[in-house]
N, C-alpha and C positions, 0 to 999 in steps of 0.2 A: 970670415967663408964659411968657418965651421959651425959657426953659433947660425948661420943663417940656414944653413943644412939642418941641422938641428931642428929649428924652428919649421920648416918644410915638411918634415918626418912627422912632427908632432900634428901640425894642422892635416895631415893624409891619413894620420891614425882616427883624429877625432872624426874625420867625413865618414870614415869606411866603418866607425862606431854607429855614427849616426844614421848612415844607409841600414844597416844590420838591424837597427830597433827601427825602423820605419818599415821594411819589408815584414817583421815578425808583428808590427802592429796591423797591417792588412792581412797577413795568414790568419792574424788568429780569431775574429768570426769565422772563418770557413771552418779551421780547425775545429772551434768550439760547434757549429752547427754538424759537422761531421761524426765528432764523438758524443753529443748527443743523438744524432741518428742511429750510430753504432748501439747506444745503450738503450736506446727504444725498442731497436730490432732484438735484442739479447733478453728485454725483460717483456715483450710481448705487447705493451704499451701502443696505443696507436691513439693517444687522445688526440691530435692535433688532427689526425685525419678524421677521425670519427666524430668531432665538433663539425665540420666542415661537412661530412655527409649529413649531418645529422640538420646542418641548415638547408643544405639543397632540397631534402628530405621536406621539411618543412615548408620551405616555399613552393615545392611542388604541390602540398595537400593546402598550400594556401590559392595557388591559381585554379586548382581542382575545386576549393569551394565557393571562389569567387564566382567560376562558371556555372554550377549548381543554383549559387542563389538567384541568379539573372533570371532564374526560369519564370516564368507566368504562374501567379497563384490561381488555382482554379475555383469557381464561383462557388460550388458546392461541395462537400464535405461529406457523402455518404458512401458507406463501403460497395455501390453498384456503380461509383463513376470510377472507381481508384482502379490504376492498371498492377503493373507488376513491382511490388512494393521493394523487390531485392534490389530494384535498378533507381531505387529513391535517394536521396542524400539521408543519413542518418539513420538509415535502414539497419536492420540487424547483420545482415551480410556480411558484413567487414568488422563485426565482433562476437558473430555467433561461434567462432573456434576458440575464442580467448575467454567467452564466459562459460562454455563446455567444458573446458580446461579447470577453471576455477568451481565449477559444479561438482566435477570427477572429484577433485582435492576435498570439496565437501561430503561429498558422499564415502570417502574413503576414511575420513574422519568419524562421521556418524557410524560407521560400520563396525570400526574400532570401539567407540563408545559400545555402541550397542553389545559389544561380545563383552565387554568388562560388566555392564549393567545386569546382562543374562547370568552371566557368572555370580553375579551378589544378589541373588532371587533368594528372598527366604520365604519360611511359612507364614500365614496369617496370624496375629494374636489374635485371641476371641474376646476382643472387646467390641465395645458398641458399632465403629464405622468401619472398620477393618472387614469383615466378612462379605461386606456390600463391596467393598473395592475388589477382594479378591474374587467375588463371581466374576468380573471380566475377564481375569485373566488367570483364567484355569485352576481358582482355589488358592493363589498364590498371589503375593503382594510385592511390589518391585522395591528394593532397597534405593531410599533418595541419591541423589547426586553429590559424587564426588567434592570433596572441599575442594575448592578453587576453581570447580567446574563449571560449565555453563549452565543454569539452573534450566533455562528455555529450552536446549537442547535436550537434554535429559527428560523435560516434561512431555516433547515430542516423541520422543521414544518409549514413553510410557504404553503399556495397552493400550488404554482408555484413548490413546491420542492415536491409534494404529488399527482401527475396526476400520474395516475395508465397506467397501459401498455394493450393493446390489449390483448385480451385470446391467449394463446401458444398453437399450436398445436404442436405435434410431428416435424412438417416440421419449426417451429419456434425455437425451441431448437436445439443446437450443438449437444447433448449427450440425449439419451435415458437413465433415470438411471438403469432401468431395463435391459434394453437390455445390458448397459455396466457389469453389474455384470457377465456375462458371461464370462468375461475377467480373472475371478479368480476362479483358479479351485478349492479352499477349500471353497469356498461361494457357489458353484452349489450344495453340497454336502449335502446341505441344503433342507428341503422339499417346495415344493410349488414356487423355481424361475421359471426364466422365461421359456416358451418350445419356442419350435423351431421358431415361429412367432414373438417372443419378448414379449408377452403378458402373465401378470400373471397368476396363477388358481384360485386365488380366494382374497377377501379382506384379508385375515388374511395373505397372500402372500404378497400383497402390503405393509402391516403393517411391514412386517420384511425388507422388501427392504429396505423401508425408513428409518428405525433404521439403517440399517446397512452401508446407506450411510452416515448418522451422523456419524459414528463411522471412515471415510476415512479421509488420511489428511487434514488439509487445503487448500493445494493446489488443490488437485484432485476435493475437494467442489466449489472449486472457477471454474473449468474447467466446472462441470456439470454445474454450474450456467448461463452460457454464452447463449445467445440468440440473436435473430436476433435484437432486440434492444438496447443491452445492454451487457456491460461486467461484471457488477455486478450490482446487486439490491442497493438501495439507504439505506435500513437499514438492510444489510444482517451480521448478527454479524461475520461470517468467514471473511470478508474482514479485520477487527481488529486481529483478529487471525490468522491470514494468514500474515499481516507487524510485527506483534510480534515473529513469527517465522524467516522470512527474519533475522530477528533482533539478534536471538538468537540460531537458530538451528544448531547443529554440522555439520562442513564442512568436509566432508569426499574425495571429491576428486575434485581436479581442472583442469582445462586446455583451453587454448589459444583458444579462437573463431577466425574462420577465415575469410579471406574479413576485410575490413576496415580500414579507416588512420591511427585508432590509437588504441592501446592494450585494448582490452574488455575479460576477463574471465570468463568461465562457470564452477560455483559453483555448484556441488550435496551437497544436504544434507542426514542426515542421517535416515529421514522419505520419501528419494525418490527425494524429489522435488529438482528444479534447477531454478536458478536465473543468470542474467546476472549481472557481478559485473564490475561498472567502475570508478576505484579507481582515488581519488585526483590528481588532476594536478596543481590547481592556490589554492590561497587562497580564501576567499569570498570579499576581498576587491579589488584584481586585476580585472581591466576593459581589455576589449580587445582593444589592440590598433587601433588607427584609421587608421593606413596605414595596416589595416591587411584585407585582403579578407575573406567572409564571411568562404569559402572551406577551408582556413588556421586556423581556429579558432581552440584553444583547446575544447574539449568536459570536461563540469564540471560535476562535479557526485552529486553538490549542484541542478542545474539546473535537473534533473531527479527527484529527492525528490518533487523539488518546482512544477514541471509540471503536478504530479499527484495528486498533494494535489490543484492544480488551475483546474485542469480539473473536479475532484470531487466537488471545490465550483460552478463553471461553471453549474455544474451536468451533464455533458458531460458524464462522467463516460466512454470514450474509450482510457483512459492510463492505460495499466497493473501495478497493483500494485507495488510501489517503495518503500524501506524504506533504511535510511543511516545507515551505521553499521561502527565501528571500529574493523579493521581488523589485526591479528598478522601475519606478514608477514612470519614468520618461522616457527609457528606451524600449520598455518591455510592455508597456500600456500606453501610454498618450500617442507615442510616434507609430502606432502598429494598428490603432483601432480607425476601423471605419465605421464607429457608429457616433456620428455628430452630436447625439445630446450627452453623449459620455464625455468625447471631447472637451466640451462647451462648459463644463464643469469642473476644470483642471486651474489652479491658482497659486500664488504663490503667497505662505502667509506671513505675517509679521516679523516671522522667526526666519524667514527665507527656507522654508520646507517647501518641498512639492506637495498641495493637495488636491483631493477631487473628492465630490459626494454622489455624483450618478442620479439616477432616477429609481424612487422605489415607493410603497406606501409608507412608510414609517421611515426617520431617521437617515432621509436624506437629504441634507440641506447645509449651509455652512456653518451651522451650530455644531453637526455631525459629521464634519468632514474627517475623512482620512488623510492622514500627514504622513511624510516621509521621514526620515532624517539622512540627509536631507530629503533623498528621492528613494529613498531602501525603506521598504516595507516588507513584514512578515504576510506569511498567509498560507492558508490550507489548499492544497490542490486533488480533488476527488476524480478520480477515473472516470470518464462516463461508461452507462450503459450501452449495448449495443442499441442504434437509433428504433426507434420504436416503429418505423415503418416495416423493420426488418424482425423484428423481436416484439410483439405487442406486450404491456402490463397491464395489470385490472389492479382499480385501486379501489382498496376495501376501509369501510369505515371502522376505526375500533372499538370494539364493543364498550371499552371502557374510557371511551373518550372523553376529557372533560367540557363543561359546559363555557368556559372561555368568556364567562360574564361575570362581570364585579359580585355579582349577589346570590344570583342562581346556582342550585346545585345540580349535577346530573343524578339521574336515576339511581346509578351504581352506589352513589355516596349516601342513598338514603336506606335503601332497601338490601339488608343484609344476605338474602337470599337470591340476589338478580343472576348469580351465574348459573342457577338452576334454568331459568329462562334462556339463556345463552345456551347450553348445552344441547336443547331442542331446536336451535335453530340452525339451519344451513349456513355455514359450511364446520359449522362446530362440532355439528354432530354425529361425525363419523371423521374417520383418519387422523391425524397429528395435526389438523390446523390449531384444535384449542393448547394443545402441549407447546405449540411452537410459540402463541401468543404468551404463555407462562414464559418460554425463554427469552422471549422479547422483554415481559414484565422483569424478570430478576437483572437483565442485562439492563435498561434503565435505570433499576432501581441503584445498582452499583455507582452510574454515573452521577446518579440523581436528576436525571432528564425527566420535566415533567411533561414536555412537549409531544406528543406520541396521539396524534389526531386521527392520522389514517397510516395504512402500511400498503406494500405494492407485493404482486407476485408477478411470475411470468402465466404470460394467457394460455402460451399452448401448453403447460404442465397443468391445467384444470386446477382441483382444488387439491391435489394429491403433491405440494411441494412446498417449499421452504419460506417463510417471509423474509424480504429484502430488506435488511437496517437501514432507512435512508436518513438524512437530517437529523445529526447529533448535535448540532452547534449549541443546543443550550445544557447541556452537558456538564458535570464538572464546575457546576458556579458557586457550588459554599461546600466546603468541606468540614464547618462545623454544626451541620446541620443533615441529621437524616431523614429525607420525607417517605414518611412510612405510608402516607395514601399510594405510592406509588405500589406498594406490596398489595395493595387491597385485590387484584386479581388472584394472588396466587392464595391470600387466607380465605376468600370466598370459596374457590374451585378445589383447592389443596389436591393439586395435580400437579405431576412432574414428570416430564422424560427421565426413564433408568439412567442412561448415559449422561445427561444433565446433574442429576442429583448425585451420582460417583463422582462427575469431575469436580462438583462446587464442593464434596468433602476431600478430595484430591488437595484443591488448592487452599484450604483450611490448615494442611499439613505444613510444619516448619519447613519441611526440604522443599516444597512445593510453594511457597507462601504469593502470594497472588500478587500483594504491593512489592516484592522483590523481583519476579517474574515481570510485571508490568514496567519496571526502573529498568532491567535489563532490556526488554524488547524497545521500549522509546529511544535509549541512546543510539539505537540504528539513523533517528531521523535526523536530518542536515540542520534541525531548529532544536536539538536537544539544547537543553533540557525540557520538556511538553508541559510536564506536570510537577508542580512544588511538591515536597515531604508531607505536608500535611493532606493533599487531595491522593495521595499513594496510600497512607495510614488509614485513610477514610474506607477505601477499599477493602482492607482487611477488615474493618469494624463492621459494614455494610454486609458482609459476604457471611460473619457470625449472625447478622439480625436473621437473614435470607435462612440458613439453615436453621434456627430458632422455628421459625414461621413453620419450615417442613417438619420438625421434630412437631409441633404442636400436632398438626395435622395428621400426621402417625399414628399419634398418642390418640386423637380422637377419631380416626376411621380406620385404623388399620394401615401397615406395611402395604400391601398387596391393594388398598384401593386407592392409596397416593400414588406411587411409584410405578409407570406403568414401562410395559416394554416399549420399545422402539419399534414402530409399524410403518415404517415410510417404505420398508422394500415389502411388505406385503401388501401396502396399498398399491405399489406400484406394479405387481404381480395382480391385482385383483383388473386394475385399469388397462394392463396390456390385456387380459386374458377378455375382458369386454370388448374389448377394439376387434381381436379375434375372431 
């Protein structure tokens, strides 16, 4: 009996222990959850909640995008048919504040750097070149950039890169912002917009007009900023934003560009901007074969990108913005094109890569097809200039145009006094046109570009305006050869702008070495590296050759007869006076 009671007590004890363990196991997850919740509150971490909110936000964004993408695509894409860009998908409206914050940070950094460089200004040394540079900075020369600092930022802060423009009138701007607003029906519903004569009614109207202009897509803001003297301002934040758009904006339509010896595509973006796409045809290491004529050479996508950056470093600012981009040939070209002729040229290669060749005068066949890896292809995207219906351009024959014949030579190649005849021919007999051609000559020589048969200007500005440096795809073909015939206009005329001469000397100095500046600038592109090292080194070598030609001119004709003052402002003043 006693043994039975002891056994029953033992069973009861085991049962109680088992129940306790089971209860603890049930409570353990709840205790752990409560404990972790307490820890989260103490530490301020709401990771789980944040992730959920982020997912919900993402889903909401996707729903909004899907609704926006469902909209019908308009048949025409000119300025006159566009409505209110601030309500369009991918417009600047949603990103304006973040960009302004970034710009503000950049400006504060630049001002801090400017304060340091101003404190380091030294007296100019009495050598051959520094007095010339000193003239543009009040008799003083600015010290080079700090070791480890951005050379490019220091360059753009140099006095030679901070020369202001003459006051701009309506005749000096390509578009009048307040007048252009009348192109957009939705905008004109607001109070205080321009009257029939194009003038705003009050200061509040002007302020609203300026605010609305900031909400336009970056490509339109780029168009609005064009004036008689430049395609874009030196420190305009719209430029970097536009380059970003070229590399990231959704491509909604693709068509072949008519004319030309090689295939080029017109790409339209979701924000209605357009760009000219030149696909990759050669690797960066491939040089032009020595037996190729300049008119038989391939156009290079990386040359278009590098030309834009070189033009900016030289402070010409006459090349429309260009950015590199990796394009999906299937989703971003074949699937969105309405050009049946282009669509029919797509095929799959024996290596299972997607290829196409399009239609053009030369190099458009299966033997010259453009193939992806498997369907990814590099290319350059150059921002379109304003529509010709809104801003007409005049095409000029380059006086030093090559013969484009395998045996014949052009007149300038056989007549050493050819420039004397050009100087007496309008528009080269007055203003800055001849000097602008010299700028273009230097620009082409640094790239090795022999294919400059024509150039363009904006018709509104007449003869007193800059030359647009378009179509630079045949540059950077040979790094091992310097084509001295490109410099013939400079050696025959012996004329150069003072600002150009001073900047060339600055870029020959170690602190502002051209190759280093170009390397830093090109690192910003999505397809970096754009140029291989030999091409960068060739820039320094060719810059030395340009300065040698100018030194020979100065020795032969005298400094005052070679280096001319920039007379853009005087020309504009005379033009405005004539109109009045």
